ZAVO-463269 format. One record per atom (N, C-alpha, C, O): residue in three letters; y, x, z. Coordinates in steps of 0.05 Angstrom, whole numbers, plus 5000, padded with zeros to 4 digits. Atoms other than C-alpha are relative to their C-alpha. Example, Ala and Ser with C-alpha at 12.3 -4.5 7.8 and 13.67 -1.06 7.14 Angstrom:
BEGIN
ALA497650185000
ALA491052465156
ALA502450185000
ALA502450395013
SER497649844999
SER497952735143
SER502249855014
SER504449955018
END
This chain:
BEGIN
UNK498550155000
UNK499350015002
UNK503050184997
UNK504750074984
UNK497649874998
UNK505250565011
UNK500450114978
UNK502850174976
UNK499349955028
UNK504950804941
UNK502049814982
UNK503749884966
UNK499950265008
UNK506250114923
UNK502949975006
UNK504649914989
UNK497350024986
UNK512450094968
UNK501950144989
UNK504250054984
UNK497949745008
UNK515650774942
UNK500349964976
UNK502350084968
UNK500649975022
UNK513750584870
UNK502749754994
UNK504549754977
UNK497150285004
UNK518749884882
UNK502350145011
UNK504550075002
UNK497249914975
UNK523850264933
UNK501250154968
UNK503450104958
UNK499149765022
UNK524250814870
UNK501349854978
UNK503349924966
UNK499050205029
UNK525250254814
UNK502249855013
UNK504449875001
UNK497350154989
UNK530249814860
UNK502550214995
UNK504350174979
UNK498249725001
UNK534150524869
UNK501450004971
UNK503849954966
UNK499549955020
UNK533550654798
UNK502249724983
UNK504249784969
UNK498350175010
UNK536749944778
UNK502550055007
UNK504450094993
UNK496549984992
UNK542350004826
UNK501150164987
UNK503250074977
UNK499149775013
UNK543650664795
UNK501549944974
UNK503849974966
UNK498550145031
UNK544150364725
UNK502449785003
UNK504549774989
UNK497850274999
UNK548149754744
UNK502850135009
UNK505050065000
UNK496949854996
UNK553550264777
UNK500850164977
UNK503250204972
UNK499549815025
UNK552950704716
UNK502049804983
UNK504449804980
UNK497450185024
UNK555650144667
UNK501849865017
UNK503649755004
UNK497550134988
UNK560149834717
UNK502250305001
UNK504650245003
UNK498349794992
UNK563650564724
UNK500850094967
UNK502850214958
UNK499049825027
UNK563150734649
UNK501649704988
UNK503649724974
UNK498450305005
UNK565549914638
UNK503650095000
UNK505250074982
UNK497050034993
UNK572350104676
UNK501650204990
UNK504050184988
UNK498849845009
UNK573250734649
UNK500550014967
UNK502450154959
UNK499350135023
UNK573150494577
UNK501249805001
UNK502249754979
UNK498050134997
UNK576949934603
UNK503550085004
UNK505549964996
UNK497549784997
UNK582450444625
UNK501050104979
UNK503450094976
UNK499749835037
UNK582150824550
UNK500749774984
UNK502749844970
UNK499350245013
UNK582950114515
UNK503049895002
UNK504349754986
UNK497850135002
UNK589149984543
UNK501950244983
UNK503550224964
UNK498649805030
UNK591750604509
UNK501049884974
UNK503449824971
UNK499650155021
UNK590950274440
UNK501349825004
UNK503149794988
UNK498550225001
UNK593549684462
UNK502950015006
UNK504649864996
UNK496249974996
UNK600649924490
UNK500350194974
UNK502150094960
UNK498949925028
UNK601150384426
UNK500149774972
UNK501849784954
UNK499750255015
UNK599649704384
UNK502149875005
UNK503249764986
UNK498850234994
UNK603949314422
UNK504250125006
UNK506349995005
UNK496949935007
UNK610349834426
UNK500250074978
UNK502550154975
UNK499449915032
UNK609550014347
UNK500649684993
UNK502249624975
UNK498950255013
UNK609749214342
UNK502349894999
UNK503449744982
UNK496550064990
UNK616749164385
UNK501550094974
UNK502849974957
UNK498349865015
UNK619049724349
UNK499749894971
UNK501949894961
UNK499850145023
UNK617649404285
UNK500549754988
UNK500749704964
UNK498850235000
UNK619748734297
UNK496849834986
UNK496949674966
UNK502750075027
UNK611448564269
UNK499849695002
UNK499949625026
UNK500150295000
UNK610847834260
UNK497549944985
UNK497950044962
UNK502850075012
UNK603347604233
UNK500449734983
UNK499649524993
UNK499950165014
UNK604847164176
UNK501249855016
UNK499649785034
UNK498350164988
UNK610846724207
UNK500449794993
UNK500849625011
UNK499350135017
UNK611846304151
UNK497749785002
UNK498549554998
UNK502650124987
UNK604645974172
UNK499150015019
UNK497350195020
UNK501749934966
UNK602545904246
UNK497249934991
UNK495350084996
UNK503550095002
UNK596045484221
UNK498450234992
UNK496950355007
UNK500349775013
UNK594646024172
UNK499550355025
UNK497750515030
UNK499249744988
UNK597146584215
UNK496750005030
UNK495150185036
UNK501950124977
UNK592146234277
UNK497450064989
UNK495750185002
UNK503049965008
UNK586146264237
UNK498650254980
UNK496250274972
UNK500349745011
UNK586446914201
UNK499350175023
UNK497250295024
UNK500449844971
UNK587647244275
UNK497649954998
UNK496350124987
UNK502650004994
UNK581046904290
UNK497750114990
UNK495650175001
UNK501949915013
UNK577947114239
UNK499950285002
UNK497850335014
UNK499449744995
UNK579647864242
UNK498850065023
UNK496950225024
UNK501149954975
UNK578347824316
UNK497249965003
UNK496350125019
UNK502750075000
UNK571147564311
UNK498750204977
UNK496450284976
UNK502449765015
UNK569448034256
UNK500050185019
UNK498050195033
UNK500249734985
UNK571648664296
UNK497749995028
UNK496250175034
UNK502349964987
UNK567348364354
UNK497149914996
UNK495349965012
UNK502249995024
UNK561948164305
UNK498950335004
UNK497050385018
UNK499949695012
UNK562148964286
UNK499750135033
UNK498050315033
UNK499549924973
UNK563149144365
UNK496450035012
UNK495050215019
UNK503049984987
UNK556248864385
UNK497950094978
UNK495750094988
UNK501349965007
UNK553049074330
UNK499350304995
UNK497150384988
UNK499849734990
UNK554849814342
UNK499250075027
UNK498850315034
UNK498849964971
UNK554949734414
UNK497650235009
UNK497350305032
UNK501849864980
UNK549250204421
UNK500450384995
UNK499150575004
UNK499249745009
UNK552950804387
UNK502650045004
UNK504049865014
UNK497449895003
UNK559151174382
UNK501949814983
UNK504249774991
UNK498550105016
UNK561750774329
UNK501749715019
UNK504149675020
UNK498950054982
UNK562150254382
UNK502049945021
UNK502949735028
UNK497049954990
UNK567450444420
UNK502650114981
UNK505050084988
UNK498050045022
UNK571150644356
UNK501249754992
UNK503649684988
UNK498650315006
UNK571249954338
UNK501249895023
UNK503349785020
UNK498850144973
UNK572649714410
UNK503350135000
UNK505149964998
UNK497749885004
UNK578950204408
UNK502349914976
UNK504649904982
UNK499350105024
UNK581149954337
UNK500749695003
UNK502749594992
UNK499950274994
UNK580149244360
UNK502949865018
UNK504449675015
UNK497250004982
UNK585149384423
UNK502350114985
UNK504550114997
UNK497749875004
UNK589649684385
UNK501749754975
UNK504049694971
UNK498750295019
UNK590749094334
UNK500249765021
UNK501049555010
UNK499750164983
UNK590648684398
UNK502250035002
UNK503849854997
UNK497049894989
UNK596449074421
UNK502649844977
UNK504549704982
UNK497350145017
UNK600548854355
UNK499449744999
UNK501249604991
UNK499850325000
UNK598648194359
UNK501849835025
UNK503149625029
UNK497750124970
UNK601848154429
UNK502750085003
UNK504550015019
UNK496949914995
UNK607648504415
UNK502249734988
UNK504649744993
UNK498550275010
UNK610247794381
UNK501549865027
UNK504049855031
UNK500550134969
UNK609447434455
UNK503050225016
UNK505350165025
UNK497649804989
UNK613048184479
UNK502949944991
UNK504849935007
UNK497449965008
UNK618948104434
UNK501349675008
UNK503849635009
UNK498750274990
UNK620247334456
UNK500950045027
UNK503049945034
UNK499649934979
UNK619447634525
UNK503350185007
UNK504750145027
UNK498449754996
UNK624648214517
UNK502949834984
UNK505249924981
UNK497150125010
UNK629447664485
UNK501849885023
UNK504249865019
UNK498850134977
UNK631047324557
UNK501050335011
UNK500550565003
UNK498149824986
UNK635447744603
UNK498850215018
UNK499450455022
UNK502249904986
UNK630147894646
UNK496850044996
UNK494750045009
UNK503249955016
UNK624548034600
UNK498450235009
UNK496050215013
UNK502049784987
UNK622548714626
UNK498949925027
UNK497150065036
UNK500950074971
UNK621448374696
UNK497449824994
UNK495149855003
UNK501750205011
UNK618047844666
UNK497150124991
UNK495050055002
UNK502649865005
UNK612848294633
UNK498550195021
UNK496150255024
UNK501249844968
UNK612348704696
UNK497849875022
UNK495749925035
UNK501950204978
UNK610248144735
UNK497549864990
UNK495749775005
UNK501850095015
UNK606047894681
UNK496750135008
UNK494750025016
UNK501249764995
UNK602348554686
UNK498850015028
UNK496450015036
UNK501249994970
UNK602248574758
UNK498449815009
UNK496449865024
UNK501750324991
UNK599647824768
UNK497050094983
UNK494949994992
UNK502350035015
UNK594248014718
UNK498550275015
UNK496350265026
UNK502249784975
UNK592048704754
UNK499349925024
UNK497150005032
UNK500850064980
UNK592048374820
UNK497849734998
UNK496749595016
UNK503350335016
UNK586547774787
UNK498150234999
UNK495950195010
UNK502249855014
UNK582848394760
UNK498850085025
UNK496749995033
UNK500949914972
UNK582548754826
UNK498549835010
UNK496049835011
UNK501250204977
UNK581548184869
UNK496949914999
UNK495249945016
UNK502550095006
UNK575647864832
UNK498050164994
UNK495650104993
UNK501949775012
UNK573048534810
UNK498350035036
UNK496050065044
UNK501049914966
UNK572748644892
UNK498449795011
UNK497149855031
UNK502150124989
UNK568748054903
UNK497650004989
UNK495549975002
UNK502449965020
UNK563948124846
UNK498850195018
UNK496750135030
UNK501549694997
UNK561948794869
UNK499150015032
UNK496950095039
UNK501550024976
UNK561948674945
UNK498449845009
UNK496749925024
UNK501950244992
UNK558648054956
UNK497450024979
UNK495149984987
UNK502649955024
UNK553648174893
UNK498849794995
UNK496549794989
UNK500750275004
UNK553247464885
UNK500149864969
UNK502049784956
UNK500750125028
UNK550347204820
UNK501749754987
UNK500849534988
UNK499050235009
UNK555646774787
UNK499249944969
UNK501149904953
UNK501150115022
UNK552146594729
UNK499549774996
UNK498349704976
UNK500250355002
UNK552145844742
UNK502650034989
UNK502549904968
UNK497850045012
UNK559145924722
UNK500449914970
UNK501949734962
UNK499949905023
UNK557646114653
UNK500649724981
UNK502849724970
UNK500050265015
UNK556745384614
UNK502949905012
UNK504449894992
UNK497650134989
UNK562945104652
UNK502050114990
UNK503649964979
UNK497949825019
UNK567545784625
UNK500149924968
UNK501949894952
UNK500050005035
UNK564845674556
UNK500749704995
UNK501549674972
UNK499350305015
UNK566244894548
UNK503150045013
UNK504749924999
UNK497450015003
UNK573345044582
UNK502050174982
UNK504450154977
UNK499649805021
UNK574145564535
UNK501049964973
UNK503050044961
UNK500150185026
UNK572945194474
UNK501849835001
UNK503349834981
UNK497850174985
UNK577344674509
UNK503050114997
UNK504749964987
UNK497849855006
UNK583245164507
UNK500150084977
UNK502450074967
UNK499949975033
UNK581645354438
UNK501549824984
UNK503549864970
UNK499750235018
UNK581844664407
UNK503249995009
UNK505050084995
UNK497050074986
UNK588244514447
UNK501850244996
UNK504050235008
UNK497649755008
UNK591945154425
UNK499849984969
UNK501750084957
UNK500450055029
UNK589844994353
UNK501149704998
UNK502549704978
UNK498650245006
UNK592344274355
UNK502650055007
UNK504249934993
UNK497850055001
UNK598644494386
UNK501750224983
UNK504050274988
UNK499449885021
UNK599844934330
UNK501349794979
UNK503149894964
UNK499650215010
UNK600944274295
UNK503049825016
UNK505349815008
UNK497850074978
UNK604843914357
UNK502450105008
UNK504649995011
UNK497949824983
UNK608744414386
UNK501149895017
UNK503549835016
UNK498550224981
UNK609644024446
UNK499750185026
UNK497850215041
UNK499949814970
UNK612544514504
UNK498049875022
UNK495749975020
UNK502650104980
UNK608044144558
UNK497750064992
UNK496250135010
UNK502749945009
UNK602144254521
UNK499650245010
UNK498150345027
UNK500549694997
UNK603644934517
UNK499750065028
UNK497650155035
UNK500449974975
UNK604644984586
UNK496950005014
UNK495950195026
UNK501150134986
UNK599144594609
UNK496850204994
UNK494950245010
UNK501749875014
UNK594645024557
UNK500250335020
UNK498150405030
UNK500449844984
UNK596545644597
UNK498950065024
UNK497650255032
UNK500450074966
UNK595745444666
UNK496350004998
UNK494650155006
UNK503250025002
UNK588745214649
UNK498950354992
UNK497850455012
UNK500049845012
UNK587845884609
UNK500150165018
UNK498150295023
UNK500649804970
UNK589746294673
UNK497650005012
UNK496250215014
UNK502250144980
UNK584345904716
UNK498050114980
UNK497250344984
UNK502349965017
UNK579045944658
UNK498750304996
UNK496450374997
UNK501249745007
UNK579546704640
UNK500350155022
UNK500250395018
UNK499949914968
UNK580346864721
UNK497550045000
UNK496550265003
UNK502750054986
UNK573746594731
UNK498450114982
UNK496150154989
UNK502149875014
UNK570846904670
UNK500050355008
UNK498250494999
UNK499149725000
UNK573647644694
UNK497649975028
UNK496350165035
UNK502349874973
UNK568647504761
UNK497349874990
UNK495249895003
UNK502750015010
UNK563547204713
UNK498650234989
UNK496250284992
UNK501449835013
UNK562747764673
UNK499650215015
UNK497550345010
UNK500749854981
UNK563848244733
UNK497350055011
UNK496250265016
UNK502050094983
UNK558447964764
UNK497550044979
UNK495450124989
UNK502349945019
UNK553748024701
UNK499550285004
UNK497150355004
UNK500949685000
UNK554148784707
UNK499250035030
UNK497650225033
UNK500449914972
UNK553348814781
UNK497549905011
UNK496350025028
UNK503150125005
UNK546948384778
UNK497949994981
UNK495949844980
UNK501249895017
UNK544648704723
UNK499449794974
UNK497549834959
UNK500550195025
UNK545748064667
UNK501850164981
UNK502450024962
UNK499149855021
UNK549248574625
UNK499750355002
UNK500950475020
UNK501349774995
UNK546349304615
UNK501850224976
UNK501650474976
UNK498249775018
UNK551549584557
UNK502349955008
UNK502849715009
UNK497749984989
UNK558549774583
UNK501949964976
UNK504349934982
UNK497850055021
UNK561849664511
UNK499749734997
UNK501549614986
UNK500450315006
UNK559548974509
UNK501049915029
UNK501349665032
UNK498850164974
UNK562248864582
UNK502550124998
UNK504050035015
UNK497549914986
UNK568149224579
UNK501749844975
UNK504149784980
UNK499050205019
UNK569448784502
UNK500549745028
UNK502949705033
UNK499850234992
UNK568548174552
UNK501650015020
UNK502649795024
UNK498049984978
UNK573048404610
UNK502549984988
UNK504049794994
UNK497549965018
UNK578748664560
UNK500449774995
UNK502649725006
UNK499150205013
UNK578647974526
UNK501649795024
UNK503749665019
UNK499450204973
UNK579547574601
UNK502650135008
UNK504449965013
UNK497549894983
UNK585448114628
UNK502149924973
UNK504349834977
UNK497850125017
UNK588547954554
UNK501149755005
UNK503649735007
UNK499850295004
UNK588347184557
UNK501349935026
UNK502649725030
UNK498650134972
UNK590547194630
UNK503050184994
UNK504950065002
UNK497249865003
UNK596747684614
UNK501049814987
UNK503049704996
UNK498250115025
UNK598547264551
UNK501249765017
UNK503649745021
UNK500150294985
UNK597946584593
UNK502649995020
UNK504649855018
UNK498649944988
UNK601146874651
UNK503550074996
UNK505450055011
UNK497249925006
UNK607347104615
UNK501849844988
UNK504249874986
UNK498450205010
UNK608546474579
UNK499949825022
UNK500949615013
UNK499650124984
UNK608246134642
UNK502550125020
UNK503949975033
UNK496749884989
UNK614146614675
UNK501350014982
UNK503550074991
UNK497750065017
UNK617846554616
UNK501249704995
UNK503449664984
UNK499150245006
UNK617745794615
UNK501749915034
UNK503249735037
UNK499350044973
UNK619345824694
UNK501650235016
UNK502550225039
UNK498349734986
UNK622946494708
UNK502150114975
UNK503750304978
UNK498849755019
UNK625846724643
UNK503549864994
UNK504049644986
UNK497150115013
UNK634146704632
UNK500250154977
UNK499450394974
UNK498950065022
UNK636846614566
UNK502050235002
UNK502950265025
UNK497449814999
UNK642347194550
UNK502649804994
UNK504949894993
END
């Protein structure tokens, strides 16, 4: 019996080491992914980048097409170095797309403060929920179906608002998105901690998208309630 206990203990230890390795690599790659995001955002702001401004619907659909194309490619190459290259290219693209809302924010007299507050709030949400997931080691997998349904609702509502342009609906979408994608942070990091996700590139992509959506939604809310027009 003793050798069996030893083998079981070794297997458990190896699994724990693997999970810690994935978590560590995820946060390292996540930190690295912020560099092309910031670079893309700064370049977009400097160039006054606008993605097909004359056709909001086509812009929205084309953005989704490019984004899903990148995500498909990242998942296909997640076990090689090309997965990292595609992920960093994707985050640069997302930085360019982020520049539009940053340009709007910088049109407020307190725009810099609003962006800093949104970034700080996003960071606080990330580290708080990552702490809950890693310390408790609880499996939050039961949230998956509810969060996926919430994400689809947010996406469809955002698509509908491309046509209707209702300010109140935009605020509701942003508020719900903050809740949904904050919960997704908890869910995605929990999957790493509990062994549900064993690839750090896939894990980084998931957490990056959570953070990105929380930041954009928080910034939208802050501009609506705290923005000071010049």
